[in-house]
C-alpha positions as CSV (number, residue, x, y, z in Angstrom):
1,M,0.0,0.0,0.1
2,A,2.5,2.7,0.2
3,R,4.4,2.0,-2.7
4,V,1.0,2.8,-4.4
5,T,0.9,6.0,-2.2
6,V,4.4,6.8,-2.7
7,E,3.3,6.7,-6.4
8,D,0.6,9.0,-5.8
9,C,2.4,11.6,-3.9
10,V,5.3,11.8,-6.7
11,V,2.4,13.5,-8.9
12,K,2.4,16.1,-6.1
13,I,5.7,16.5,-5.1
14,P,8.5,15.5,-8.1
15,N,11.3,15.0,-6.5
16,R,11.2,12.0,-4.5
17,F,14.4,13.4,-1.9
18,N,11.8,16.7,-1.5
19,L,9.2,14.0,-0.9
20,V,10.7,12.0,1.7
21,L,11.8,15.1,3.6
22,L,8.5,16.6,3.9
23,A,6.4,13.3,4.9
24,G,9.1,12.8,7.5
25,Q,8.9,16.3,8.8
26,R,4.5,15.8,8.8
27,A,5.3,12.1,10.5
28,R,6.9,14.0,13.1
29,E,3.9,16.5,13.5
30,I,1.8,13.7,13.5
31,A,3.6,11.9,16.5
32,S,4.2,15.2,18.5
33,G,-0.1,15.3,18.4
34,G,-0.5,16.9,15.1
35,E,-4.0,16.9,13.7
36,L,-4.5,14.2,11.2
37,T,-6.5,15.4,7.7
38,V,-7.2,11.7,6.7
39,E,-8.5,8.8,8.8
40,R,-5.8,6.7,10.2
41,D,-7.2,2.9,8.8
42,N,-4.4,1.2,11.4
43,D,-1.2,2.7,9.5
44,K,1.7,4.4,11.0
45,N,2.3,8.0,10.8
46,P,4.7,8.0,7.7
47,V,2.2,6.0,5.7
48,V,-1.0,8.6,7.1
49,A,1.4,11.4,6.0
50,L,2.1,10.5,3.0
51,R,-1.6,9.9,2.1
52,E,-2.4,13.4,3.0
53,I,0.3,14.4,0.6
54,A,-1.3,12.4,-2.1
55,E,-5.0,13.8,-1.2
56,G,-3.7,17.3,-0.8
57,S,-5.1,17.5,2.5
58,I,-2.5,19.3,4.0
59,D,-0.7,22.7,3.0
60,L,2.7,21.9,1.8
61,D,4.1,25.3,2.0
62,N,3.7,25.1,5.9
63,V,5.2,21.7,6.1
64,R,8.3,22.8,4.4
65,Q,8.6,25.9,6.5
66,A,8.0,24.2,9.3
67,L,11.3,21.6,8.0
68,I,13.1,24.6,7.3
69,S,13.3,25.9,10.8
70,S,13.6,22.8,12.4
71,L,17.0,22.0,10.3
72,Q,18.4,25.4,11.3
73,K,21.1,25.5,13.8
74,H,21.3,29.8,13.6
75,V,18.6,31.5,14.3
76,E,18.7,35.0,11.8
77,T,18.2,38.2,13.7
78,E,17.9,41.4,12.4
79,E,21.3,43.4,11.4
80,P,21.2,47.2,12.6
81,E,20.1,49.3,9.6
82,D,22.8,51.2,7.9
83,D,21.6,55.0,9.7
84,A,22.0,53.1,12.7
85,M,25.7,51.7,12.1
86,E,26.6,55.3,11.2
87,L,24.9,56.6,14.6
88,L,27.2,54.5,15.9
89,A,30.2,55.0,14.0
90,A,29.8,58.8,14.4
91,D,32.1,61.0,16.0
92,T,29.4,62.0,19.0
93,N,29.1,62.4,22.4
94,V,28.6,60.0,24.3
95,A,26.7,60.7,27.8
96,G,27.9,64.1,27.3
97,V,31.6,63.1,26.7
98,P,33.0,63.9,23.2
99,Y,34.6,60.8,21.6
100,E,37.8,62.6,21.4
101,A,38.2,63.3,24.7
102,M,37.3,59.8,25.7
103,T,40.5,57.9,23.1
104,E,43.1,60.6,24.6
105,G,42.3,59.2,28.0
106,A,42.7,56.0,26.7
107,E,46.1,56.6,25.3
108,A,46.4,59.0,28.8
109,E,46.0,56.0,31.0
110,D,48.3,53.8,28.6
111,G,51.2,55.8,29.4
112,E,50.4,56.7,33.1
113,A,50.5,52.7,33.7
114,E,54.1,52.3,31.9
115,L,55.4,55.1,34.3
116,A,54.1,53.5,37.2
117,E,55.8,50.1,36.2
118,G,59.1,52.2,35.5
119,E,59.2,53.3,39.2
120,G,58.2,50.5,41.1
121,E,61.1,48.4,39.4
122,E,63.1,51.2,40.7
123,A,61.8,51.5,44.1
124,A,62.0,47.6,44.6
125,P,63.3,47.0,48.0
126,E,66.3,44.7,48.4
127,G,65.6,40.9,48.2
128,G,61.9,41.8,47.9
129,A,59.2,42.1,44.8
130,P,57.9,45.7,44.3
131,G,55.5,46.7,46.3
132,E,56.8,44.2,49.1
133,E,57.8,45.2,52.9
134,P,61.8,44.9,53.4
135,P,62.3,41.4,55.4
136,V,63.1,42.4,59.1
137,S,66.1,41.0,60.5
138,D,66.5,39.9,64.1
139,N,69.7,41.3,64.8
140,A,68.7,44.7,64.9
């Protein structure tokens, strides 16, 4: 009975590979509680799905979209529009601070960090690391 059903479905979906994919998706929908559009007649879900496709009682576009969304691993998100990207990239005030001042401040902080590192090496006590207290001797 299934072979006759497949031959009937090929009229609706000429590509057998697409037919298998769509029938499999519809069978999964039926297994998860989808409403049947034909009588079951003691048939299994794949056969019922093929019969539904052959009779044209289901919307193949809906099944195709469900199949595509079930196979997608990356969910497409909306990318910001060009206008929004231009606003983000523009030299504008951020929280009242001009963009130039923010970048100059970052350069100044880098220079201060280099100075602090150089000073720390010179001020290191003997036998210790920079920032540590000198060792206490008991001979005093």
